[in-house]
C-alpha positions in Angstrom: 0.2 0.1 -0.3 2.8 2.4 0.5 5.0 1.8 -2.1 1.4 2.4 -4.4 1.6 5.9 -2.2 4.6 6.5 -3.4 3.8 5.9 -7.0 0.8 8.5 -6.9 2.7 11.2 -4.8 5.4 10.3 -7.6 3.2 10.7 -10.4 1.3 13.9 -8.7 5.1 15.6 -8.4 5.8 15.0 -11.6 2.2 16.2 -12.5 2.8 19.0 -10.8 6.5 20.0 -12.6 4.6 19.5 -15.8 2.4 22.1 -15.1 4.8 24.5 -13.2 6.7 24.6 -16.5 3.8 24.8 -18.7 2.7 27.7 -16.7 6.4 29.2 -16.6 6.2 28.9 -20.7 2.9 30.9 -20.9 4.2 33.5 -18.6 6.4 33.8 -20.5 4.7 34.0 -24.2 2.0 36.5 -22.4 5.0 38.7 -21.6 6.3 38.4 -25.4 2.9 39.1 -26.5 2.6 42.5 -24.2 5.6 43.6 -25.3 5.2 42.9 -29.0 1.7 44.3 -28.0 3.8 47.5 -26.3 6.1 48.1 -29.3 3.1 48.0 -32.3 1.6 50.6 -29.9 4.4 53.0 -30.0 4.3 52.8 -34.0 1.2 53.2 -34.1 1.7 56.2 -31.8 4.4 57.4 -34.3 2.7 57.0 -37.2 -0.7 58.7 -35.7 1.5 61.6 -34.9 3.1 61.9 -38.1 -0.4 61.3 -40.0 -2.0 64.0 -38.2 1.3 66.2 -38.4 0.7 65.3 -42.9 -3.2 66.5 -41.9 -2.3 69.8 -40.8 0.0 70.2 -43.7 -2.4 70.0 -46.0 -5.1 71.7 -44.6 -2.9 74.4 -44.3 -2.0 74.5 -47.7 -6.1 73.8 -48.6 -6.1 77.0 -46.5 -3.8 78.9 -48.7 -5.2 77.3 -52.1 -8.8 78.9 -51.1 -7.4 82.4 -50.5 -5.4 82.6 -53.4 -8.6 81.5 -55.8 -11.0 83.9 -53.9 -8.2 86.5 -54.4 -7.9 85.9 -58.5 -12.2 85.5 -58.1 -12.0 89.3 -56.5 -9.2 90.4 -59.8 -11.5 88.7 -61.8 -14.8 91.1 -60.4 -12.6 93.7 -59.7 -11.4 94.0 -63.7 -14.7 93.0 -64.8 -16.1 96.1 -63.2 -13.0 98.4 -64.3 -13.9 97.5 -68.2 -17.4 98.2 -67.9 -16.4 101.7 -65.8 -14.5 102.4 -68.7 -16.8 101.8 -71.2 -19.3 104.3 -69.4 -16.9 106.8 -69.5 -15.9 106.4 -73.2 -19.9 106.1 -73.8 -19.9 109.4 -71.3 -16.9 111.1 -73.7 -18.5 110.7 -76.8 -22.0 112.1 -75.5 -19.8 115.2 -74.4 -18.1 115.6 -77.3 -21.3 114.7 -79.6 
């Protein structure tokens, strides 16, 4: 009977050793996975910051382009008004000359 208990105790000890080994292996894998997740998060933060910078730069360029377009339209409107005024002045000169 004692031999049987000793044998079972040895089996339990072996099982516990295997469980401890698996536990340590799983902890190591979890630590490795967490490190890879942290590294990935750092890369994503860097890329996010770079992307935000590019978006800001693009927005500034669009704002400048909008200003140029508005100025061009204002210039075209002023040029059109000037042509009309010049035509009116020419018509007035012709009337006065007649």
